[in-house]
C-alpha positions as CSV (number, residue, x, y, z in Angstrom):
1,M,-13.0,154.7,241.7
2,A,-14.2,152.0,239.2
3,T,-12.8,154.5,236.6
4,H,-9.4,154.8,238.3
5,R,-9.4,151.0,238.1
6,R,-9.8,150.9,234.3
7,R,-7.6,153.1,233.7
8,H,-4.6,151.2,235.6
9,R,-5.7,148.2,234.4
10,H,-5.5,150.1,230.5
11,H,-2.2,150.8,231.6
12,S,-0.8,147.4,232.3
13,Y,-2.2,146.3,229.5
14,N,-0.4,149.1,227.1
15,R,3.1,148.2,228.7
16,F,2.7,144.7,228.6
17,R,1.7,144.8,224.6
18,L,5.0,146.6,224.3
19,L,7.2,143.8,225.5
20,I,5.5,140.9,223.2
21,P,7.9,142.4,220.5
22,A,10.9,142.6,222.5
23,I,10.4,139.3,224.0
24,S,10.0,138.0,220.6
25,A,13.4,139.6,219.2
26,I,15.4,137.9,222.0
27,S,14.0,134.4,221.6
28,G,14.7,134.5,217.7
29,S,18.1,136.2,218.4
30,I,18.7,132.6,221.1
31,L,17.5,130.5,218.2
32,I,19.8,131.7,215.6
33,V,22.5,131.3,218.0
34,Y,21.8,127.7,218.9
35,A,21.4,126.7,215.1
36,L,24.5,128.5,214.0
37,I,26.4,126.5,217.3
38,S,24.6,123.0,215.8
39,L,25.6,123.9,212.3
40,L,29.6,124.3,213.5
41,A,29.9,122.0,216.2
42,P,31.2,118.3,214.9
43,S,28.7,115.5,214.7
44,P,29.1,113.0,217.9
45,V,30.7,110.1,218.2
46,H,28.8,106.4,217.9
47,H,30.9,103.6,219.3
48,H,30.3,100.4,218.4
49,H,32.4,97.1,218.7
50,L,31.0,95.2,215.8
51,L,33.2,94.3,213.0
52,R,32.5,96.8,210.2
53,R,32.0,94.6,207.1
54,T,31.3,97.3,204.4
55,E,31.2,94.6,201.4
56,L,28.1,93.8,202.8
57,N,26.4,97.2,201.8
58,E,24.3,96.8,205.1
59,T,23.5,99.7,207.4
60,V,25.8,99.0,210.8
61,V,23.9,98.3,214.1
62,V,25.7,101.5,216.0
63,D,25.3,102.2,220.4
64,D,23.6,105.2,220.7
65,S,25.0,105.7,224.3
66,P,26.1,109.5,224.6
67,A,29.3,111.1,223.1
68,V,32.4,110.1,224.7
69,A,35.8,111.3,222.7
70,S,37.5,107.6,222.0
71,V,41.1,107.0,223.9
72,F,41.8,103.6,222.1
73,K,44.4,104.5,219.5
74,V,47.3,102.3,218.2
75,P,50.2,103.6,218.3
76,I,52.0,103.9,214.9
77,G,55.7,102.3,214.7
78,G,54.4,99.9,217.4
79,G,57.4,99.3,219.5
80,M,58.8,96.2,220.4
81,V,58.1,95.1,223.9
82,S,61.7,95.1,225.5
83,D,61.1,93.0,229.0
84,R,60.8,89.5,226.9
85,S,62.6,88.0,223.5
86,L,59.1,88.0,221.0
87,W,61.7,85.4,218.8
88,S,61.6,82.8,221.2
89,T,60.8,80.8,224.6
90,R,62.7,81.3,228.0
91,M,62.8,77.9,229.1
92,S,62.7,76.3,226.0
93,K,66.3,74.7,225.5
94,Y,66.0,73.1,228.8
95,Y,63.2,70.9,227.2
96,F,63.7,68.5,224.3
97,G,61.9,66.2,222.1
98,C,62.1,62.5,223.0
99,S,60.4,59.7,221.4
100,N,62.8,56.7,221.5
101,A,60.9,53.8,223.0
102,S,61.7,51.7,226.1
103,N,63.6,48.7,227.0
104,K,60.2,47.4,227.9
105,F,58.6,47.6,224.7
106,P,59.1,44.2,222.5
107,K,60.4,44.1,219.1
108,V,58.0,44.2,216.5
109,E,58.9,40.5,215.5
110,T,57.3,39.4,218.3
111,V,54.3,40.9,218.9
112,T,53.2,40.7,215.2
113,Y,50.6,38.0,214.6
114,P,50.7,36.4,210.8
115,N,46.8,36.8,209.4
116,R,46.4,39.9,211.0
117,Y,45.5,43.1,208.6
118,L,44.4,46.7,209.9
119,L,42.9,48.9,207.4
120,I,41.6,52.4,208.2
121,A,39.9,55.3,205.8
122,T,40.8,58.3,207.2
123,S,38.4,61.3,208.1
124,G,38.5,65.3,206.7
125,G,41.3,67.7,205.3
126,L,44.7,66.7,205.8
127,N,45.7,67.7,209.4
128,Q,42.4,65.6,210.5
129,Q,43.4,62.5,208.3
130,R,47.4,62.6,209.7
131,T,45.7,62.0,213.5
132,G,44.2,59.4,211.5
133,I,47.4,58.1,210.1
134,T,49.1,58.3,213.6
135,D,46.4,56.8,215.8
136,A,46.4,53.8,213.1
137,V,49.9,52.9,213.9
138,V,49.3,52.5,217.7
139,A,45.9,50.8,217.1
140,A,47.7,48.5,214.6
141,R,49.9,47.7,217.9
142,I,47.9,47.5,219.9
143,L,45.8,44.2,217.9
144,N,49.6,42.9,217.3
145,A,48.7,43.5,213.5
146,T,50.3,44.9,210.2
147,L,48.9,47.6,209.1
148,V,47.6,49.1,205.4
149,V,48.6,51.8,204.0
150,P,46.0,54.1,205.1
151,K,43.4,55.3,202.5
152,L,42.9,58.9,202.3
153,D,39.4,60.8,202.3
154,Q,38.8,61.6,198.6
155,K,35.3,62.5,199.3
156,S,34.9,65.1,202.0
157,F,34.0,68.5,201.5
158,W,37.4,69.3,200.4
159,K,37.3,66.4,197.4
160,D,41.1,66.0,197.2
161,S,42.4,62.7,195.3
162,S,45.4,62.6,196.6
163,T,46.8,59.3,198.0
164,F,48.7,58.4,200.1
165,S,51.9,58.4,198.4
166,E,51.3,61.8,196.7
167,I,50.9,63.7,200.0
168,F,53.1,61.2,202.3
169,D,56.9,59.5,201.3
170,V,55.3,55.9,201.7
171,D,59.2,54.1,201.8
172,W,60.0,56.0,204.3
173,F,56.9,55.7,206.1
174,I,57.4,52.0,206.1
175,S,61.2,51.8,206.5
176,H,60.8,53.8,209.9
177,L,58.1,51.6,211.3
178,S,59.9,49.0,210.3
179,K,60.6,48.1,214.0
180,D,57.4,49.6,215.7
181,V,55.0,47.8,213.5
182,K,54.9,46.4,210.1
183,V,53.1,47.9,207.5
184,I,52.5,46.5,203.7
185,K,50.8,48.8,200.9
186,E,48.7,46.0,199.7
187,L,46.8,43.7,201.2
188,P,47.6,39.9,200.3
189,Q,46.5,37.7,197.7
190,K,45.4,34.2,198.6
191,G,44.3,31.2,196.3
192,G,44.7,35.0,193.9
193,K,42.1,36.4,195.1
194,G,42.1,39.3,198.1
195,L,40.8,39.3,201.3
196,V,38.0,41.4,201.2
197,P,37.8,43.5,204.8
198,Y,35.2,43.6,207.1
199,R,33.7,46.8,207.9
200,M,33.3,48.4,211.3
201,R,33.4,51.4,213.0
202,V,35.1,52.6,216.3
203,P,33.7,54.6,219.3
204,R,35.9,58.0,219.0
205,K,38.7,58.2,222.3
206,C,38.7,54.7,222.3
207,N,41.3,52.9,224.6
208,E,43.4,50.1,224.5
209,R,40.9,47.6,226.2
210,C,38.4,49.2,224.6
211,Y,40.3,47.9,221.1
212,Q,41.0,44.4,222.8
213,I,37.8,43.9,223.3
214,R,35.4,45.6,220.2
215,V,38.7,44.9,217.5
216,L,40.5,41.9,218.3
217,P,37.8,39.4,218.1
218,V,36.9,40.8,215.0
219,I,40.0,40.9,213.3
220,I,40.3,37.5,214.5
221,K,37.7,35.8,212.8
222,K,38.1,38.1,210.1
223,K,41.5,38.6,209.2
224,A,41.2,41.8,207.8
225,V,39.7,44.9,209.1
226,Q,38.8,48.0,208.2
227,L,37.5,50.8,210.6
228,G,36.4,54.2,209.1
229,K,35.7,57.4,210.0
230,F,39.2,57.6,211.6
231,D,39.8,60.3,213.4
232,Y,40.2,60.6,216.7
233,R,39.8,57.4,217.3
234,L,41.8,56.7,219.9
235,S,41.7,57.5,223.4
236,N,44.6,60.5,224.7
237,K,45.6,58.7,227.4
238,L,47.4,55.1,226.6
239,D,50.8,53.7,228.1
240,T,53.7,55.9,228.1
241,D,55.7,53.4,225.0
242,L,52.2,53.6,222.9
243,Q,52.4,57.7,223.5
244,K,56.0,57.7,222.1
245,L,54.9,55.7,219.3
246,R,52.3,58.5,218.5
247,C,55.0,61.2,218.3
248,R,57.6,58.5,216.4
249,V,55.2,58.4,213.7
250,N,53.4,62.2,213.7
251,Y,56.8,63.7,213.9
252,H,59.6,61.1,212.0
253,A,57.7,58.8,210.0
254,L,55.2,61.1,208.3
255,K,57.4,63.0,206.1
256,F,55.8,64.6,202.9
257,T,56.8,63.7,199.2
258,D,60.2,65.9,197.7
259,P,58.0,68.1,195.7
260,I,55.9,69.3,198.5
261,I,58.7,69.6,200.8
262,E,60.9,71.5,198.0
263,M,58.1,74.0,197.4
264,G,57.4,74.9,200.7
265,Q,61.1,75.0,201.4
266,R,61.6,78.0,198.6
267,L,58.4,79.4,200.4
268,V,60.1,79.6,203.6
269,N,63.6,81.2,202.2
270,R,61.5,83.7,200.2
271,M,59.3,85.0,203.8
272,R,63.5,84.9,205.4
273,K,64.5,86.8,202.6
274,M,62.3,89.3,203.3
275,G,63.6,90.1,207.5
276,K,64.9,88.1,210.1
277,H,61.5,87.0,211.1
278,Y,58.6,86.2,210.2
279,V,55.1,85.3,211.6
280,A,52.8,82.6,210.5
281,L,49.0,83.2,211.0
282,H,47.0,80.4,210.1
283,L,43.6,82.6,209.7
284,R,40.0,80.3,209.7
285,F,37.7,83.0,208.5
286,E,35.8,81.0,205.5
287,P,32.3,81.2,205.4
288,D,31.9,77.6,206.4
289,M,33.7,78.2,209.3
290,L,32.0,80.7,210.3
291,A,28.5,79.5,209.8
292,F,29.3,76.5,212.0
293,S,30.4,78.2,214.7
294,G,27.4,79.8,214.8
295,C,29.0,83.4,215.8
296,Y,28.2,86.7,214.7
297,Y,30.3,89.7,213.3
298,G,28.1,92.7,212.6
299,G,27.2,92.2,209.1
300,G,23.8,92.4,209.4
301,E,20.6,90.4,207.9
302,K,22.8,89.9,205.1
303,E,25.0,88.0,207.0
304,R,22.7,86.3,209.1
305,R,20.7,84.9,206.1
306,E,23.8,84.2,204.4
307,L,25.4,82.2,206.6
308,G,22.2,81.0,208.2
309,K,21.3,79.7,204.7
310,I,25.2,77.3,204.7
311,R,24.5,76.3,208.2
312,K,21.1,74.5,206.8
313,R,23.5,71.9,205.1
314,W,24.0,69.9,208.2
315,K,20.9,69.2,209.8
316,T,21.8,68.1,213.5
317,L,24.1,71.3,213.9
318,H,22.1,72.4,216.8
319,S,21.4,76.5,217.0
320,N,24.1,78.8,218.7
321,N,23.4,81.5,220.9
322,P,26.1,84.1,219.8
323,D,26.9,86.2,222.0
324,K,27.3,83.0,224.4
325,E,29.8,81.8,221.6
326,R,31.8,84.8,222.2
327,R,31.4,84.6,225.9
328,Q,32.6,82.2,225.9
329,G,35.6,82.1,223.5
330,R,34.4,79.9,220.9
331,C,34.5,82.3,218.0
332,P,37.2,82.7,215.9
333,L,38.9,86.2,216.0
334,T,38.4,88.6,213.3
335,P,41.4,89.4,211.3
336,E,41.6,93.0,212.9
337,E,41.0,91.5,216.1
338,V,44.7,89.4,215.2
339,G,46.6,92.3,214.5
340,L,45.3,93.5,217.2
341,M,46.4,90.9,219.5
342,L,49.6,90.6,217.9
343,R,50.5,94.9,218.2
344,A,49.8,94.4,221.5
345,L,52.1,91.6,222.4
346,G,54.9,94.2,220.8
347,Y,55.2,93.0,217.2
348,N,56.1,96.1,215.3
349,K,53.9,96.5,212.2
350,D,57.0,96.3,209.8
351,V,56.6,92.2,210.9
352,H,56.5,90.3,207.3
353,L,53.0,87.8,208.3
354,Y,52.4,85.1,206.3
355,V,49.2,84.0,206.2
356,A,47.7,80.6,205.4
357,S,43.8,80.8,204.9
358,G,41.0,79.9,202.9
359,E,38.5,82.0,201.5
360,V,38.5,84.9,203.7
361,Y,34.1,85.7,204.4
362,G,34.1,89.3,203.3
363,G,37.3,89.1,201.4
364,D,39.9,92.0,201.2
365,D,37.4,94.3,202.9
366,T,37.5,91.9,205.9
367,L,41.9,91.6,205.4
368,A,41.9,95.6,205.0
369,P,42.0,96.3,209.1
370,L,44.9,93.4,209.2
371,R,46.7,94.9,206.6
372,A,46.4,98.5,207.9
373,L,48.1,97.3,211.2
374,F,50.5,94.9,209.3
375,P,51.1,96.1,205.6
376,N,54.1,93.7,205.0
377,I,50.9,90.3,204.5
378,H,51.8,87.7,201.9
379,S,50.8,84.1,201.2
380,K,51.6,81.3,198.6
381,D,49.8,83.2,196.2
382,T,51.8,86.4,196.6
383,I,55.5,84.7,196.8
384,A,55.4,81.9,194.3
385,T,54.2,82.1,190.3
386,K,50.8,80.4,189.8
387,Q,53.8,77.9,187.3
388,E,55.1,77.0,190.5
389,L,52.2,76.5,192.4
390,E,50.4,74.2,188.8
391,P,51.6,71.1,190.6
392,F,49.3,71.6,194.0
393,S,46.8,74.1,193.2
394,A,44.2,71.6,192.1
395,F,45.0,69.4,195.5
396,S,43.7,71.0,198.4
397,S,45.8,68.9,200.9
398,R,48.9,69.3,199.1
399,M,48.2,73.4,199.1
400,A,47.6,72.4,202.8
401,A,51.0,70.9,203.3
402,L,52.6,73.9,201.8
403,D,51.2,76.1,204.3
404,F,51.7,74.1,207.0
405,I,55.5,73.7,206.3
406,V,56.1,77.4,206.7
407,C,53.7,77.6,209.8
408,D,55.9,75.0,211.3
409,E,59.5,76.9,210.0
410,S,58.1,80.5,211.1
411,D,60.0,81.9,214.2
412,V,56.7,82.7,215.6
413,F,53.0,80.5,214.5
414,V,49.8,82.4,215.8
415,T,46.2,80.9,214.9
416,N,42.8,82.6,215.2
417,N,41.0,79.5,216.2
418,N,41.7,75.7,218.0
419,G,41.3,73.5,214.8
420,N,42.6,70.2,213.9
421,M,45.7,72.2,212.6
422,A,46.5,74.7,214.9
423,K,46.6,72.0,217.3
424,I,49.2,69.5,215.2
425,L,51.3,72.4,214.8
426,A,51.2,73.4,218.6
427,G,52.1,70.2,219.0
428,R,54.8,69.8,216.8
429,R,56.6,73.1,218.1
430,R,56.7,71.7,221.1
431,Y,58.4,68.7,220.6
432,F,61.1,70.2,217.8
433,G,61.9,73.2,221.0
434,H,59.1,75.2,221.9
435,K,58.9,77.9,219.1
436,P,56.3,80.3,220.2
437,T,53.4,79.4,219.5
438,I,50.7,82.1,220.2
439,R,46.7,80.8,220.8
440,P,44.1,83.6,221.7
441,N,43.2,83.7,225.1
442,A,39.6,84.0,223.4
443,K,37.4,84.3,226.0
444,K,39.2,87.0,227.8
445,L,40.0,89.1,224.9
446,Y,36.9,89.1,224.0
447,R,35.9,91.5,226.6
448,L,38.9,93.8,226.2
449,F,37.7,94.0,222.2
450,L,34.1,94.5,223.1
451,N,35.6,97.8,225.9
452,R,38.4,98.9,224.0
453,E,37.2,102.5,222.8
454,N,37.2,102.7,226.3
455,M,40.7,102.4,227.5
456,T,44.2,103.9,226.5
457,W,46.2,101.5,224.1
458,G,48.6,101.2,227.2
459,E,45.9,99.2,229.5
460,F,45.0,97.2,226.2
461,S,48.5,96.3,225.3
462,S,49.0,95.6,229.2
463,R,46.3,93.5,229.5
464,V,46.5,91.6,226.6
465,R,49.7,90.5,228.0
466,T,48.8,89.5,230.9
467,H,45.9,87.3,229.5
468,Q,48.2,85.9,226.6
469,R,50.8,84.4,229.9
470,G,49.9,80.6,229.4
471,F,48.7,80.8,225.9
472,M,52.4,81.3,224.1
473,G,53.6,77.6,223.9
474,E,56.1,78.0,226.5
475,P,57.4,75.0,228.6
476,K,55.2,73.3,231.2
477,E,51.5,75.6,229.9
478,V,49.7,73.5,230.1
479,R,49.7,70.6,232.5
480,P,50.9,66.6,231.5
481,G,47.1,64.8,230.4
482,R,45.4,67.7,230.3
483,G,44.1,68.6,226.4
484,E,44.7,66.6,223.0
485,F,48.1,64.5,223.4
486,H,48.5,66.2,219.3
487,E,48.3,69.6,220.9
488,N,50.3,68.6,224.2
489,P,52.3,65.6,223.1
490,A,53.6,65.7,227.5
491,A,54.4,61.9,227.6
492,C,57.4,62.9,224.3
493,I,59.3,65.7,225.9
494,C,61.9,65.1,228.2
495,E,63.4,67.7,230.6
496,D,67.2,68.2,231.1
497,I,67.5,68.1,234.4
498,E,71.6,68.9,234.7
499,A,70.7,72.2,233.3
500,K,67.4,72.7,234.4
501,S,70.0,72.3,238.3
502,K,72.8,74.0,237.4
503,L,70.3,76.6,236.6
504,D,68.3,76.5,239.6
505,A,71.3,77.1,241.9
506,L,72.7,80.1,239.9
507,P,72.0,83.4,242.3
508,R,69.0,85.3,241.5
509,K,70.0,89.0,240.5
510,F,66.2,90.1,240.7
511,G,64.8,88.2,243.4
512,K,62.3,85.6,242.8
513,N,60.5,86.9,240.3
514,N,64.0,87.1,238.2
515,A,62.1,86.5,234.6
516,D,65.2,85.4,232.9
517,V,65.4,81.9,234.9
518,D,61.3,81.3,236.7
519,E,59.7,79.1,235.1
520,P,56.9,81.1,232.4
521,A,54.7,83.1,234.7
522,V,50.3,82.2,234.4
523,D,47.7,84.4,234.4
524,Q,45.8,83.6,237.6
525,D,43.0,82.5,235.4
526,T,45.0,80.3,233.2
527,E,44.4,77.2,235.5
528,T,41.2,77.9,235.0
529,E,40.7,78.8,231.6
530,S,42.7,76.0,230.6
531,T,40.6,73.3,232.4
532,E,37.4,75.1,230.9
533,S,39.1,75.0,227.4
534,E,39.8,71.8,228.0
535,L,36.2,71.0,228.2
536,S,35.3,73.2,225.8
537,D,37.7,72.6,222.9
538,Q,37.1,68.9,222.2
539,D,36.4,68.2,218.7
540,E,33.2,70.1,217.3
541,D,32.2,66.6,216.0
542,D,31.9,65.1,219.6
543,D,29.4,67.6,220.4
544,L,27.2,66.8,217.2
545,L,27.5,62.6,218.2
546,G,25.3,63.9,221.4
547,A,25.5,63.1,224.9
548,Q,24.1,59.4,223.7
549,F,27.6,58.7,222.4
550,Q,30.3,59.9,224.9
551,H,29.8,56.9,227.0
552,L,31.4,54.3,224.1
553,V,34.9,56.4,224.4
554,N,35.9,54.3,227.1
555,D,32.9,51.8,227.5
556,T,34.7,48.3,227.3
557,S,30.9,46.5,227.5
558,V,30.5,44.9,223.8
559,D,26.8,43.7,224.4
560,N,25.1,47.0,224.8
561,D,27.3,48.8,221.6
562,P,24.2,50.7,219.9
563,L,24.8,51.3,216.0
564,I,27.2,54.5,215.3
565,S,25.2,57.0,214.0
566,D,25.9,57.9,210.1
567,S,25.1,61.8,210.3
568,P,28.1,64.2,208.9
569,E,29.7,64.8,211.2
570,L,31.6,67.5,209.8
571,E,35.5,67.0,209.7
572,E,36.1,68.7,206.7
573,L,35.3,71.8,208.4
574,L,37.7,71.7,211.3
575,S,40.8,70.1,209.1
576,D,42.7,72.6,208.4
């Protein structure tokens, strides 16, 4: 019996031993097949939504999520949107700029006191200085004083030595305002000696009563007062006649000198010869601007190191959370994101694009994605010769003035930021006919850009158009009194009631939502967006001054007036 068991075990062992080579052969075959499949199969697609910064020579961080084929693809032709005009605003013909003084606004001779002289020293670059000049005229009117032609900032980040008369037509400025405010070129002399102005500062957004309480007693006693760091030192909310005076200054009295106008118009004419329409893009993507914003664009440790080094210039600058800044729409759009937005709105790749910008962080590599979307990209440096630009090239404000003219005359103006030039041009284009002005709804677009690889181009473009309703320069996009007055001069825009009433009386062929006759439709979240934007898009200077100074804006008490901080206010970065 035992012998039988031993034989059975021996026989089973022999059978198992014979199976081992067969199992090994089969396993080897499987491994070989798997290796061949691995070699021949395409590599997984890794999705990421950070800006590719090839010039940084850094390894781009990618999202190691499961491989999913991207469905997002920008169409080659682009195609125009057919349900609305891309080159005009629907209701603009029923609104017009109106800044004439009312009958209640006294003549200048009856209100100007002798021996009251107001001087200002502006801050920042061209456009920030422009706000200061505009508001200085109104401040002089409030104080019943004579205004001395403003001094331009020559020591800021831009280091431009230009004087007022080298940028603006000073004689036109004086004569055009002669019925509103007395303006002289220099302080008068008494006894062979010139008056020495008393220097002081006023809080930001100082209202009419604030000037009367803080400055008027000083100017009566000292005869001449110079207000320093004069930008955004006047409240947004003023009497209607004072607001209209603001518009007469900004839109009529402030005229560039003839050489600047002539060169600017030459650039405009050259853009017009390239096509029926052109789009002007004010692109703020300079290293200093990005450093100040505290945003991150996917350039790895090198980007963080480079921008962090620049940020150290401003000791008062608080540290930012880059992701939070992007979520709240506070980061300038990248050139590629601007291009995607414009293509989604319906602008064909054949459109000619004029780019007004300083030094772009990353140079040509950063601009490459925009150039792929819009091959016809131009700037003043590409459509003018060095000889033509030579009288202007050494002066940043004069070069900025040329860009200002080309952007102002463009069929469509688009910006990737909410800086001073963007605000002033938005207000100016509203006043002169509501020419299309595209301000990115950055808070909503951020989410789209983040997830675009997971949607089709049709879905993406549809959502872009939805989010941009209320951000396209249409009349009544922003409620009166909201936002910066320079961006939304509602007091200076009138409605053609008679023409509008005739329009309203017409039968509506397509129901109450007829796009040709109704007010511009607004995204459901536009009201919320606008309110949030107005709260968050105050000048960055305000944020840096801190809460301890904000109460001074409308404070009318002179007894508890702490010294205004002399810390750098960063105005130069936000000017152009």
